[in-house]
PDB file of N, CA, C and O in Angstrom, chain B, residues numbered from 101:
ATOM      1  N   MET B 101      82.426 138.763  98.794  1.00  0.00           N
ATOM      2  CA  MET B 101      83.776 138.376  99.176  1.00  0.00           C
ATOM      3  C   MET B 101      83.896 136.854  99.341  1.00  0.00           C
ATOM      4  O   MET B 101      84.917 136.263  98.989  1.00  0.00           O
ATOM      5  N   ARG B 102      82.833 136.224  99.882  1.00  0.00           N
ATOM      6  CA  ARG B 102      82.872 134.766 100.061  1.00  0.00           C
ATOM      7  C   ARG B 102      82.985 134.052  98.726  1.00  0.00           C
ATOM      8  O   ARG B 102      83.683 133.045  98.612  1.00  0.00           O
ATOM      9  N   ARG B 103      82.294 134.576  97.706  1.00  0.00           N
ATOM     10  CA  ARG B 103      82.371 133.946  96.384  1.00  0.00           C
ATOM     11  C   ARG B 103      83.783 133.990  95.838  1.00  0.00           C
ATOM     12  O   ARG B 103      84.250 133.019  95.241  1.00  0.00           O
ATOM     13  N   VAL B 104      84.460 135.093  96.035  1.00  0.00           N
ATOM     14  CA  VAL B 104      85.838 135.221  95.563  1.00  0.00           C
ATOM     15  C   VAL B 104      86.728 134.230  96.307  1.00  0.00           C
ATOM     16  O   VAL B 104      87.553 133.545  95.703  1.00  0.00           O
ATOM     17  N   GLY B 105      86.552 134.163  97.615  1.00  0.00           N
ATOM     18  CA  GLY B 105      87.348 133.225  98.410  1.00  0.00           C
ATOM     19  C   GLY B 105      87.099 131.784  98.006  1.00  0.00           C
ATOM     20  O   GLY B 105      88.036 130.992  97.910  1.00  0.00           O
ATOM     21  N   ALA B 106      85.842 131.443  97.770  1.00  0.00           N
ATOM     22  CA  ALA B 106      85.512 130.083  97.362  1.00  0.00           C
ATOM     23  C   ALA B 106      86.090 129.772  95.985  1.00  0.00           C
ATOM     24  O   ALA B 106      86.595 128.674  95.751  1.00  0.00           O
ATOM     25  N   ALA B 107      86.013 130.739  95.078  1.00  0.00           N
ATOM     26  CA  ALA B 107      86.562 130.539  93.727  1.00  0.00           C
ATOM     27  C   ALA B 107      88.072 130.357  93.788  1.00  0.00           C
ATOM     28  O   ALA B 107      88.627 129.496  93.106  1.00  0.00           O
ATOM     29  N   LEU B 108      88.736 131.169  94.607  1.00  0.00           N
ATOM     30  CA  LEU B 108      90.191 131.042  94.744  1.00  0.00           C
ATOM     31  C   LEU B 108      90.569 129.696  95.363  1.00  0.00           C
ATOM     32  O   LEU B 108      91.557 129.079  94.965  1.00  0.00           O
ATOM     33  N   THR B 109      89.792 129.254  96.320  1.00  0.00           N
ATOM     34  CA  THR B 109      90.054 127.959  96.937  1.00  0.00           C
ATOM     35  C   THR B 109      89.911 126.841  95.915  1.00  0.00           C
ATOM     36  O   THR B 109      90.763 125.955  95.844  1.00  0.00           O
ATOM     37  N   ARG B 110      88.832 126.873  95.114  1.00  0.00           N
ATOM     38  CA  ARG B 110      88.646 125.859  94.073  1.00  0.00           C
ATOM     39  C   ARG B 110      89.798 125.891  93.075  1.00  0.00           C
ATOM     40  O   ARG B 110      90.296 124.839  92.676  1.00  0.00           O
ATOM     41  N   LEU B 111      90.224 127.078  92.670  1.00  0.00           N
ATOM     42  CA  LEU B 111      91.332 127.204  91.724  1.00  0.00           C
ATOM     43  C   LEU B 111      92.602 126.608  92.315  1.00  0.00           C
ATOM     44  O   LEU B 111      93.308 125.857  91.642  1.00  0.00           O
ATOM     45  N   PHE B 112      92.896 126.938  93.568  1.00  0.00           N
ATOM     46  CA  PHE B 112      94.080 126.400  94.229  1.00  0.00           C
ATOM     47  C   PHE B 112      94.022 124.879  94.281  1.00  0.00           C
ATOM     48  O   PHE B 112      95.007 124.210  93.968  1.00  0.00           O
ATOM     49  N   LEU B 113      92.868 124.324  94.676  1.00  0.00           N
ATOM     50  CA  LEU B 113      92.748 122.874  94.783  1.00  0.00           C
ATOM     51  C   LEU B 113      92.889 122.204  93.428  1.00  0.00           C
ATOM     52  O   LEU B 113      93.522 121.154  93.320  1.00  0.00           O
ATOM     53  N   CYS B 114      92.306 122.799  92.389  1.00  0.00           N
ATOM     54  CA  CYS B 114      92.438 122.221  91.048  1.00  0.00           C
ATOM     55  C   CYS B 114      93.902 122.206  90.615  1.00  0.00           C
ATOM     56  O   CYS B 114      94.386 121.209  90.078  1.00  0.00           O
ATOM     57  N   GLU B 115      94.599 123.309  90.850  1.00  0.00           N
ATOM     58  CA  GLU B 115      96.023 123.360  90.481  1.00  0.00           C
ATOM     59  C   GLU B 115      96.832 122.389  91.329  1.00  0.00           C
ATOM     60  O   GLU B 115      97.742 121.729  90.826  1.00  0.00           O
ATOM     61  N   HIS B 116      96.503 122.302  92.606  1.00  0.00           N
ATOM     62  CA  HIS B 116      97.215 121.413  93.524  1.00  0.00           C
ATOM     63  C   HIS B 116      97.061 119.960  93.068  1.00  0.00           C
ATOM     64  O   HIS B 116      98.050 119.236  92.962  1.00  0.00           O
ATOM     65  N   TYR B 117      95.832 119.537  92.801  1.00  0.00           N
ATOM     66  CA  TYR B 117      95.609 118.155  92.375  1.00  0.00           C
ATOM     67  C   TYR B 117      96.183 117.887  90.992  1.00  0.00           C
ATOM     68  O   TYR B 117      96.624 116.772  90.715  1.00  0.00           O
ATOM     69  N   ALA B 118      96.187 118.882  90.125  1.00  0.00           N
ATOM     70  CA  ALA B 118      96.815 118.716  88.809  1.00  0.00           C
ATOM     71  C   ALA B 118      98.317 118.507  88.973  1.00  0.00           C
ATOM     72  O   ALA B 118      98.914 117.687  88.276  1.00  0.00           O
ATOM     73  N   ASP B 119      98.928 119.258  89.904  1.00  0.00           N
ATOM     74  CA  ASP B 119     100.362 119.077  90.174  1.00  0.00           C
ATOM     75  C   ASP B 119     100.639 117.674  90.715  1.00  0.00           C
ATOM     76  O   ASP B 119     101.612 117.032  90.320  1.00  0.00           O
ATOM     77  N   LEU B 120      99.779 117.202  91.622  1.00  0.00           N
ATOM     78  CA  LEU B 120      99.957 115.850  92.159  1.00  0.00           C
ATOM     79  C   LEU B 120      99.842 114.803  91.064  1.00  0.00           C
ATOM     80  O   LEU B 120     100.609 113.841  91.031  1.00  0.00           O
ATOM     81  N   ALA B 121      98.888 114.992  90.174  1.00  0.00           N
ATOM     82  CA  ALA B 121      98.719 114.042  89.064  1.00  0.00           C
ATOM     83  C   ALA B 121      99.939 114.053  88.163  1.00  0.00           C
ATOM     84  O   ALA B 121     100.380 112.999  87.705  1.00  0.00           O
ATOM     85  N   ARG B 122     100.494 115.233  87.901  1.00  0.00           N
ATOM     86  CA  ARG B 122     101.704 115.317  87.060  1.00  0.00           C
ATOM     87  C   ARG B 122     102.880 114.627  87.743  1.00  0.00           C
ATOM     88  O   ARG B 122     103.661 113.936  87.089  1.00  0.00           O
ATOM     89  N   MET B 123     103.010 114.814  89.055  1.00  0.00           N
ATOM     90  CA  MET B 123     104.107 114.159  89.778  1.00  0.00           C
ATOM     91  C   MET B 123     103.969 112.639  89.706  1.00  0.00           C
ATOM     92  O   MET B 123     104.963 111.934  89.530  1.00  0.00           O
ATOM     93  N   GLU B 124     102.744 112.131  89.841  1.00  0.00           N
ATOM     94  CA  GLU B 124     102.560 110.687  89.752  1.00  0.00           C
ATOM     95  C   GLU B 124     102.789 110.186  88.330  1.00  0.00           C
ATOM     96  O   GLU B 124     103.236 109.054  88.142  1.00  0.00           O
ATOM     97  N   ASP B 125     102.492 111.003  87.332  1.00  0.00           N
ATOM     98  CA  ASP B 125     102.811 110.623  85.946  1.00  0.00           C
ATOM     99  C   ASP B 125     104.315 110.474  85.762  1.00  0.00           C
ATOM    100  O   ASP B 125     104.776 109.560  85.078  1.00  0.00           O
ATOM    101  N   VAL B 126     105.083 111.379  86.378  1.00  0.00           N
ATOM    102  CA  VAL B 126     106.545 111.293  86.309  1.00  0.00           C
ATOM    103  C   VAL B 126     107.017 110.003  86.984  1.00  0.00           C
ATOM    104  O   VAL B 126     107.898 109.317  86.465  1.00  0.00           O
ATOM    105  N   LEU B 127     106.435 109.675  88.131  1.00  0.00           N
ATOM    106  CA  LEU B 127     106.800 108.426  88.810  1.00  0.00           C
ATOM    107  C   LEU B 127     106.509 107.216  87.932  1.00  0.00           C
ATOM    108  O   LEU B 127     107.340 106.318  87.799  1.00  0.00           O
ATOM    109  N   ARG B 128     105.324 107.201  87.338  1.00  0.00           N
ATOM    110  CA  ARG B 128     104.932 106.053  86.511  1.00  0.00           C
ATOM    111  C   ARG B 128     105.874 105.856  85.324  1.00  0.00           C
ATOM    112  O   ARG B 128     106.117 104.726  84.900  1.00  0.00           O
ATOM    113  N   ALA B 129     106.395 106.944  84.798  1.00  0.00           N
ATOM    114  CA  ALA B 129     107.281 106.872  83.634  1.00  0.00           C
ATOM    115  C   ALA B 129     108.723 106.538  84.018  1.00  0.00           C
ATOM    116  O   ALA B 129     109.525 106.193  83.151  1.00  0.00           O
ATOM    117  N   ALA B 130     109.057 106.634  85.287  1.00  0.00           N
ATOM    118  CA  ALA B 130     110.431 106.402  85.733  1.00  0.00           C
ATOM    119  C   ALA B 130     110.758 104.907  85.744  1.00  0.00           C
ATOM    120  O   ALA B 130     109.899 104.086  86.063  1.00  0.00           O
ATOM    121  N   PRO B 131     111.991 104.557  85.398  1.00  0.00           N
ATOM    122  CA  PRO B 131     112.392 103.147  85.406  1.00  0.00           C
ATOM    123  C   PRO B 131     112.814 102.698  86.809  1.00  0.00           C
ATOM    124  O   PRO B 131     113.894 102.136  86.992  1.00  0.00           O
ATOM    125  N   LEU B 132     111.963 102.947  87.776  1.00  0.00           N
ATOM    126  CA  LEU B 132     112.265 102.654  89.173  1.00  0.00           C
ATOM    127  C   LEU B 132     111.103 101.902  89.800  1.00  0.00           C
ATOM    128  O   LEU B 132     109.993 101.887  89.267  1.00  0.00           O
ATOM    129  N   GLY B 133     111.370 101.286  90.927  1.00  0.00           N
ATOM    130  CA  GLY B 133     110.277 100.776  91.743  1.00  0.00           C
ATOM    131  C   GLY B 133     109.805 101.921  92.622  1.00  0.00           C
ATOM    132  O   GLY B 133     110.616 102.530  93.321  1.00  0.00           O
ATOM    133  N   TRP B 134     108.537 102.224  92.605  1.00  0.00           N
ATOM    134  CA  TRP B 134     108.019 103.361  93.359  1.00  0.00           C
ATOM    135  C   TRP B 134     106.683 103.006  93.991  1.00  0.00           C
ATOM    136  O   TRP B 134     105.973 102.120  93.514  1.00  0.00           O
ATOM    137  N   THR B 135     106.356 103.691  95.044  1.00  0.00           N
ATOM    138  CA  THR B 135     105.045 103.650  95.674  1.00  0.00           C
ATOM    139  C   THR B 135     104.722 105.078  96.089  1.00  0.00           C
ATOM    140  O   THR B 135     105.525 105.729  96.757  1.00  0.00           O
ATOM    141  N   SER B 136     103.564 105.562  95.703  1.00  0.00           N
ATOM    142  CA  SER B 136     103.132 106.903  96.087  1.00  0.00           C
ATOM    143  C   SER B 136     102.158 106.775  97.248  1.00  0.00           C
ATOM    144  O   SER B 136     101.066 106.230  97.083  1.00  0.00           O
ATOM    145  N   VAL B 137     102.540 107.270  98.422  1.00  0.00           N
ATOM    146  CA  VAL B 137     101.683 107.218  99.601  1.00  0.00           C
ATOM    147  C   VAL B 137     100.886 108.512  99.652  1.00  0.00           C
ATOM    148  O   VAL B 137     101.453 109.603  99.611  1.00  0.00           O
ATOM    149  N   ARG B 138      99.574 108.384  99.741  1.00  0.00           N
ATOM    150  CA  ARG B 138      98.664 109.529  99.693  1.00  0.00           C
ATOM    151  C   ARG B 138      97.895 109.677 100.999  1.00  0.00           C
ATOM    152  O   ARG B 138      96.858 109.037 101.176  1.00  0.00           O
ATOM    153  N   PRO B 139      98.372 110.492 101.898  1.00  0.00           N
ATOM    154  CA  PRO B 139      97.597 110.746 103.118  1.00  0.00           C
ATOM    155  C   PRO B 139      96.618 111.902 102.894  1.00  0.00           C
ATOM    156  O   PRO B 139      96.846 112.750 102.031  1.00  0.00           O
ATOM    157  N   PRO B 140      95.536 111.938 103.665  1.00  0.00           N
ATOM    158  CA  PRO B 140      94.667 113.114 103.649  1.00  0.00           C
ATOM    159  C   PRO B 140      95.252 114.187 104.573  1.00  0.00           C
ATOM    160  O   PRO B 140      96.474 114.297 104.682  1.00  0.00           O
ATOM    161  N   ARG B 141      94.422 114.962 105.227  1.00  0.00           N
ATOM    162  CA  ARG B 141      94.899 116.019 106.125  1.00  0.00           C
ATOM    163  C   ARG B 141      95.698 115.387 107.273  1.00  0.00           C
ATOM    164  O   ARG B 141      95.221 114.482 107.957  1.00  0.00           O
ATOM    165  N   LEU B 142      96.914 115.884 107.462  1.00  0.00           N
ATOM    166  CA  LEU B 142      97.805 115.351 108.495  1.00  0.00           C
ATOM    167  C   LEU B 142      97.533 116.014 109.828  1.00  0.00           C
ATOM    168  O   LEU B 142      97.246 117.209 109.899  1.00  0.00           O
ATOM    169  N   THR B 143      97.627 115.214 110.893  1.00  0.00           N
ATOM    170  CA  THR B 143      97.483 115.749 112.250  1.00  0.00           C
ATOM    171  C   THR B 143      98.776 115.467 113.016  1.00  0.00           C
ATOM    172  O   THR B 143      99.651 114.738 112.549  1.00  0.00           O
ATOM    173  N   ASN B 144      98.869 116.055 114.185  1.00  0.00           N
ATOM    174  CA  ASN B 144     100.019 115.825 115.067  1.00  0.00           C
ATOM    175  C   ASN B 144      99.708 114.765 116.111  1.00  0.00           C
ATOM    176  O   ASN B 144     100.363 114.712 117.152  1.00  0.00           O
ATOM    177  N   GLY B 145      98.723 113.926 115.849  1.00  0.00           N
ATOM    178  CA  GLY B 145      98.339 112.877 116.793  1.00  0.00           C
ATOM    179  C   GLY B 145      99.425 111.833 116.972  1.00  0.00           C
ATOM    180  O   GLY B 145     100.424 111.832 116.253  1.00  0.00           O
ATOM    181  N   PRO B 146      99.225 110.946 117.935  1.00  0.00           N
ATOM    182  CA  PRO B 146     100.224 109.917 118.229  1.00  0.00           C
ATOM    183  C   PRO B 146     100.162 108.759 117.226  1.00  0.00           C
ATOM    184  O   PRO B 146      99.226 108.648 116.434  1.00  0.00           O
ATOM    185  N   LEU B 147     101.157 107.928 117.284  1.00  0.00           N
ATOM    186  CA  LEU B 147     101.169 106.687 116.520  1.00  0.00           C
ATOM    187  C   LEU B 147     100.101 105.763 117.097  1.00  0.00           C
ATOM    188  O   LEU B 147     100.102 105.470 118.293  1.00  0.00           O
ATOM    189  N   THR B 148      99.199 105.311 116.247  1.00  0.00           N
ATOM    190  CA  THR B 148      98.174 104.366 116.690  1.00  0.00           C
ATOM    191  C   THR B 148      98.269 103.048 115.937  1.00  0.00           C
ATOM    192  O   THR B 148      97.835 102.012 116.442  1.00  0.00           O
ATOM    193  N   ALA B 149      98.830 103.078 114.740  1.00  0.00           N
ATOM    194  CA  ALA B 149      98.876 101.926 113.835  1.00  0.00           C
ATOM    195  C   ALA B 149      97.464 101.408 113.538  1.00  0.00           C
ATOM    196  O   ALA B 149      97.293 100.256 113.139  1.00  0.00           O
ATOM    197  N   ALA B 150      96.458 102.263 113.735  1.00  0.00           N
ATOM    198  CA  ALA B 150      95.055 101.899 113.482  1.00  0.00           C
ATOM    199  C   ALA B 150      94.549 102.581 112.214  1.00  0.00           C
ATOM    200  O   ALA B 150      93.379 102.952 112.126  1.00  0.00           O
ATOM    201  N   TYR B 151      95.420 102.742 111.251  1.00  0.00           N
ATOM    202  CA  TYR B 151      95.042 103.381 109.998  1.00  0.00           C
ATOM    203  C   TYR B 151      94.602 102.314 108.992  1.00  0.00           C
ATOM    204  O   TYR B 151      94.840 101.120 109.173  1.00  0.00           O
ATOM    205  N   ARG B 152      93.953 102.791 107.928  1.00  0.00           N
ATOM    206  CA  ARG B 152      93.523 101.908 106.844  1.00  0.00           C
ATOM    207  C   ARG B 152      94.320 102.265 105.599  1.00  0.00           C
ATOM    208  O   ARG B 152      94.785 103.396 105.461  1.00  0.00           O
ATOM    209  N   THR B 153      94.479 101.311 104.699  1.00  0.00           N
ATOM    210  CA  THR B 153      95.158 101.575 103.434  1.00  0.00           C
ATOM    211  C   THR B 153      94.334 100.996 102.285  1.00  0.00           C
ATOM    212  O   THR B 153      93.516 100.096 102.473  1.00  0.00           O
ATOM    213  N   ALA B 154      94.573 101.539 101.094  1.00  0.00           N
ATOM    214  CA  ALA B 154      93.917 101.036  99.893  1.00  0.00           C
ATOM    215  C   ALA B 154      94.836 101.269  98.706  1.00  0.00           C
ATOM    216  O   ALA B 154      95.372 102.365  98.537  1.00  0.00           O
ATOM    217  N   LEU B 155      95.019 100.252  97.892  1.00  0.00           N
ATOM    218  CA  LEU B 155      95.840 100.370  96.687  1.00  0.00           C
ATOM    219  C   LEU B 155      95.018 100.942  95.534  1.00  0.00           C
ATOM    220  O   LEU B 155      93.929 100.453  95.230  1.00  0.00           O
ATOM    221  N   ASP B 156      95.550 101.974  94.904  1.00  0.00           N
ATOM    222  CA  ASP B 156      94.991 102.537  93.673  1.00  0.00           C
ATOM    223  C   ASP B 156      93.541 102.996  93.781  1.00  0.00           C
ATOM    224  O   ASP B 156      92.817 102.995  92.785  1.00  0.00           O
ATOM    225  N   ARG B 157      93.118 103.381  94.956  1.00  0.00           N
ATOM    226  CA  ARG B 157      91.766 103.931  95.107  1.00  0.00           C
ATOM    227  C   ARG B 157      91.712 104.802  96.359  1.00  0.00           C
ATOM    228  O   ARG B 157      92.562 104.702  97.243  1.00  0.00           O
ATOM    229  N   ASN B 158      90.707 105.646  96.413  1.00  0.00           N
ATOM    230  CA  ASN B 158      90.503 106.495  97.582  1.00  0.00           C
ATOM    231  C   ASN B 158      89.859 105.699  98.706  1.00  0.00           C
ATOM    232  O   ASN B 158      89.117 104.746  98.470  1.00  0.00           O
ATOM    233  N   LEU B 159      90.155 106.104  99.914  1.00  0.00           N
ATOM    234  CA  LEU B 159      89.535 105.481 101.076  1.00  0.00           C
ATOM    235  C   LEU B 159      88.283 106.267 101.459  1.00  0.00           C
ATOM    236  O   LEU B 159      88.386 107.458 101.751  1.00  0.00           O
ATOM    237  N   PRO B 160      87.116 105.648 101.466  1.00  0.00           N
ATOM    238  CA  PRO B 160      85.916 106.370 101.871  1.00  0.00           C
ATOM    239  C   PRO B 160      86.005 106.800 103.328  1.00  0.00           C
ATOM    240  O   PRO B 160      86.411 106.023 104.192  1.00  0.00           O
ATOM    241  N   GLY B 161      85.625 108.030 103.586  1.00  0.00           N
ATOM    242  CA  GLY B 161      85.612 108.541 104.954  1.00  0.00           C
ATOM    243  C   GLY B 161      86.979 108.820 105.536  1.00  0.00           C
ATOM    244  O   GLY B 161      87.085 109.136 106.721  1.00  0.00           O
ATOM    245  N   GLY B 162      88.019 108.714 104.746  1.00  0.00           N
ATOM    246  CA  GLY B 162      89.371 108.953 105.250  1.00  0.00           C
ATOM    247  C   GLY B 162      89.737 110.422 105.143  1.00  0.00           C
ATOM    248  O   GLY B 162      90.211 110.869 104.099  1.00  0.00           O
ATOM    249  N   SER B 163      89.523 111.177 106.212  1.00  0.00           N
ATOM    250  CA  SER B 163      89.770 112.614 106.126  1.00  0.00           C
ATOM    251  C   SER B 163      91.005 113.077 106.892  1.00  0.00           C
ATOM    252  O   SER B 163      91.512 114.168 106.632  1.00  0.00           O
ATOM    253  N   THR B 164      91.495 112.278 107.822  1.00  0.00           N
ATOM    254  CA  THR B 164      92.697 112.657 108.580  1.00  0.00           C
ATOM    255  C   THR B 164      93.534 111.421 108.881  1.00  0.00           C
ATOM    256  O   THR B 164      93.065 110.285 108.806  1.00  0.00           O
ATOM    257  N   VAL B 165      94.782 111.685 109.223  1.00  0.00           N
ATOM    258  CA  VAL B 165      95.696 110.644 109.704  1.00  0.00           C
ATOM    259  C   VAL B 165      96.861 111.366 110.369  1.00  0.00           C
ATOM    260  O   VAL B 165      97.237 112.460 109.948  1.00  0.00           O
ATOM    261  N   SER B 166      97.426 110.765 111.392  1.00  0.00           N
ATOM    262  CA  SER B 166      98.556 111.408 112.068  1.00  0.00           C
ATOM    263  C   SER B 166      99.841 111.226 111.263  1.00  0.00           C
ATOM    264  O   SER B 166     100.008 110.250 110.531  1.00  0.00           O
ATOM    265  N   ARG B 167     100.725 112.175 111.418  1.00  0.00           N
ATOM    266  CA  ARG B 167     102.034 112.080 110.766  1.00  0.00           C
ATOM    267  C   ARG B 167     102.762 110.813 111.221  1.00  0.00           C
ATOM    268  O   ARG B 167     103.443 110.161 110.430  1.00  0.00           O
ATOM    269  N   ALA B 168     102.611 110.475 112.494  1.00  0.00           N
ATOM    270  CA  ALA B 168     103.265 109.274 113.032  1.00  0.00           C
ATOM    271  C   ALA B 168     102.723 108.017 112.355  1.00  0.00           C
ATOM    272  O   ALA B 168     103.485 107.096 112.061  1.00  0.00           O
ATOM    273  N   ASP B 169     101.416 107.970 112.105  1.00  0.00           N
ATOM    274  CA  ASP B 169     100.842 106.812 111.426  1.00  0.00           C
ATOM    275  C   ASP B 169     101.285 106.748 109.963  1.00  0.00           C
ATOM    276  O   ASP B 169     101.507 105.658 109.437  1.00  0.00           O
ATOM    277  N   VAL B 170     101.416 107.897 109.301  1.00  0.00           N
ATOM    278  CA  VAL B 170     101.909 107.896 107.915  1.00  0.00           C
ATOM    279  C   VAL B 170     103.340 107.376 107.877  1.00  0.00           C
ATOM    280  O   VAL B 170     103.686 106.578 107.006  1.00  0.00           O
ATOM    281  N   ALA B 171     104.168 107.817 108.806  1.00  0.00           N
ATOM    282  CA  ALA B 171     105.553 107.338 108.860  1.00  0.00           C
ATOM    283  C   ALA B 171     105.575 105.827 109.092  1.00  0.00           C
ATOM    284  O   ALA B 171     106.348 105.111 108.456  1.00  0.00           O
ATOM    285  N   HIS B 172     104.735 105.349 109.993  1.00  0.00           N
ATOM    286  CA  HIS B 172     104.641 103.918 110.268  1.00  0.00           C
ATOM    287  C   HIS B 172     104.232 103.160 109.007  1.00  0.00           C
ATOM    288  O   HIS B 172     104.811 102.124 108.682  1.00  0.00           O
ATOM    289  N   CYS B 173     103.237 103.681 108.303  1.00  0.00           N
ATOM    290  CA  CYS B 173     102.762 103.064 107.066  1.00  0.00           C
ATOM    291  C   CYS B 173     103.864 103.031 106.013  1.00  0.00           C
ATOM    292  O   CYS B 173     104.052 102.017 105.340  1.00  0.00           O
ATOM    293  N   MET B 174     104.585 104.127 105.870  1.00  0.00           N
ATOM    294  CA  MET B 174     105.649 104.184 104.861  1.00  0.00           C
ATOM    295  C   MET B 174     106.736 103.155 105.164  1.00  0.00           C
ATOM    296  O   MET B 174     107.227 102.484 104.256  1.00  0.00           O
ATOM    297  N   LEU B 175     107.107 103.031 106.415  1.00  0.00           N
ATOM    298  CA  LEU B 175     108.119 102.035 106.780  1.00  0.00           C
ATOM    299  C   LEU B 175     107.602 100.621 106.546  1.00  0.00           C
ATOM    300  O   LEU B 175     108.347  99.765 106.069  1.00  0.00           O
ATOM    301  N   ALA B 176     106.346 100.363 106.873  1.00  0.00           N
ATOM    302  CA  ALA B 176     105.765  99.043 106.654  1.00  0.00           C
ATOM    303  C   ALA B 176     105.665  98.727 105.164  1.00  0.00           C
ATOM    304  O   ALA B 176     105.763  97.566 104.767  1.00  0.00           O
ATOM    305  N   THR B 177     105.473  99.744 104.350  1.00  0.00           N
ATOM    306  CA  THR B 177     105.342  99.567 102.902  1.00  0.00           C
ATOM    307  C   THR B 177     106.645  99.079 102.274  1.00  0.00           C
ATOM    308  O   THR B 177     106.622  98.439 101.222  1.00  0.00           O
ATOM    309  N   LEU B 178     107.768  99.372 102.903  1.00  0.00           N
ATOM    310  CA  LEU B 178     109.058  98.937 102.359  1.00  0.00           C
ATOM    311  C   LEU B 178     109.145  97.423 102.200  1.00  0.00           C
ATOM    312  O   LEU B 178     109.893  96.933 101.354  1.00  0.00           O
ATOM    313  N   THR B 179     108.395  96.686 102.996  1.00  0.00           N
ATOM    314  CA  THR B 179     108.435  95.222 102.925  1.00  0.00           C
ATOM    315  C   THR B 179     107.210  94.644 102.211  1.00  0.00           C
ATOM    316  O   THR B 179     106.938  93.447 102.309  1.00  0.00           O
ATOM    317  N   ARG B 180     106.467  95.503 101.488  1.00  0.00           N
ATOM    318  CA  ARG B 180     105.276  95.047 100.758  1.00  0.00           C
ATOM    319  C   ARG B 180     105.495  95.197  99.254  1.00  0.00           C
ATOM    320  O   ARG B 180     105.210  96.258  98.698  1.00  0.00           O
ATOM    321  N   PRO B 181     105.988  94.169  98.595  1.00  0.00           N
ATOM    322  CA  PRO B 181     106.229  94.278  97.152  1.00  0.00           C
ATOM    323  C   PRO B 181     104.947  94.508  96.350  1.00  0.00           C
ATOM    324  O   PRO B 181     105.017  94.962  95.208  1.00  0.00           O
ATOM    325  N   ASP B 182     103.788  94.206  96.919  1.00  0.00           N
ATOM    326  CA  ASP B 182     102.525  94.417  96.198  1.00  0.00           C
ATOM    327  C   ASP B 182     102.198  95.894  96.003  1.00  0.00           C
ATOM    328  O   ASP B 182     101.310  96.233  95.221  1.00  0.00           O
ATOM    329  N   THR B 183     102.904  96.772  96.706  1.00  0.00           N
ATOM    330  CA  THR B 183     102.638  98.210  96.565  1.00  0.00           C
ATOM    331  C   THR B 183     103.499  98.870  95.492  1.00  0.00           C
ATOM    332  O   THR B 183     103.230 100.006  95.101  1.00  0.00           O
ATOM    333  N   VAL B 184     104.520  98.183  95.016  1.00  0.00           N
ATOM    334  CA  VAL B 184     105.430  98.774  94.031  1.00  0.00           C
ATOM    335  C   VAL B 184     104.673  99.046  92.731  1.00  0.00           C
ATOM    336  O   VAL B 184     104.006  98.168  92.182  1.00  0.00           O
ATOM    337  N   GLY B 185     104.795 100.276  92.261  1.00  0.00           N
ATOM    338  CA  GLY B 185     104.109 100.676  91.045  1.00  0.00           C
ATOM    339  C   GLY B 185     102.663 101.072  91.254  1.00  0.00           C
ATOM    340  O   GLY B 185     101.881 101.123  90.305  1.00  0.00           O
ATOM    341  N   HIS B 186     102.308 101.353  92.505  1.00  0.00           N
ATOM    342  CA  HIS B 186     100.924 101.690  92.835  1.00  0.00           C
ATOM    343  C   HIS B 186     100.864 102.905  93.743  1.00  0.00           C
ATOM    344  O   HIS B 186     101.861 103.312  94.340  1.00  0.00           O
ATOM    345  N   THR B 187      99.659 103.477  93.833  1.00  0.00           N
ATOM    346  CA  THR B 187      99.401 104.502  94.827  1.00  0.00           C
ATOM    347  C   THR B 187      98.800 103.807  96.045  1.00  0.00           C
ATOM    348  O   THR B 187      98.062 102.831  95.912  1.00  0.00           O
ATOM    349  N   LEU B 188      99.119 104.312  97.214  1.00  0.00           N
ATOM    350  CA  LEU B 188      98.628 103.733  98.454  1.00  0.00           C
ATOM    351  C   LEU B 188      97.993 104.851  99.273  1.00  0.00           C
ATOM    352  O   LEU B 188      98.695 105.711  99.806  1.00  0.00           O
ATOM    353  N   ASP B 189      96.680 104.838  99.373  1.00  0.00           N
ATOM    354  CA  ASP B 189      96.002 105.801 100.233  1.00  0.00           C
ATOM    355  C   ASP B 189      96.092 105.301 101.662  1.00  0.00           C
ATOM    356  O   ASP B 189      95.973 104.103 101.919  1.00  0.00           O
ATOM    357  N   VAL B 190      96.300 106.218 102.585  1.00  0.00           N
ATOM    358  CA  VAL B 190      96.361 105.874 104.002  1.00  0.00           C
ATOM    359  C   VAL B 190      95.521 106.902 104.760  1.00  0.00           C
ATOM    360  O   VAL B 190      95.646 108.105 104.530  1.00  0.00           O
ATOM    361  N   ALA B 191      94.672 106.425 105.659  1.00  0.00           N
ATOM    362  CA  ALA B 191      93.816 107.319 106.441  1.00  0.00           C
ATOM    363  C   ALA B 191      93.340 106.592 107.678  1.00  0.00           C
ATOM    364  O   ALA B 191      93.413 105.366 107.764  1.00  0.00           O
ATOM    365  N   ARG B 192      92.868 107.336 108.603  1.00  0.00           N
ATOM    366  CA  ARG B 192      92.338 106.796 109.862  1.00  0.00           C
ATOM    367  C   ARG B 192      90.952 106.251 109.640  1.00  0.00           C
ATOM    368  O   ARG B 192      90.329 105.751 110.576  1.00  0.00           O
TER     369      ARG B 192
END
């Protein structure tokens, strides 16, 4: 039973990440200014503003971030023209 569960989980994750990649392809093709913010697992923790960000790459060791910190990051990104046309990973 564990093998079936693990296989289903892998299948779900592969489809999930493929969907995310397709969505970012649509963004890249759009004639708009865009920034894709990529948080890892979201928590209900408080706003700390102690998160890390990285343009166009994964953050090592970034496994969680609070919803409040993601919202803070997204608002701060509005005034960062260097993020336009890029993915922005955010994590604690």
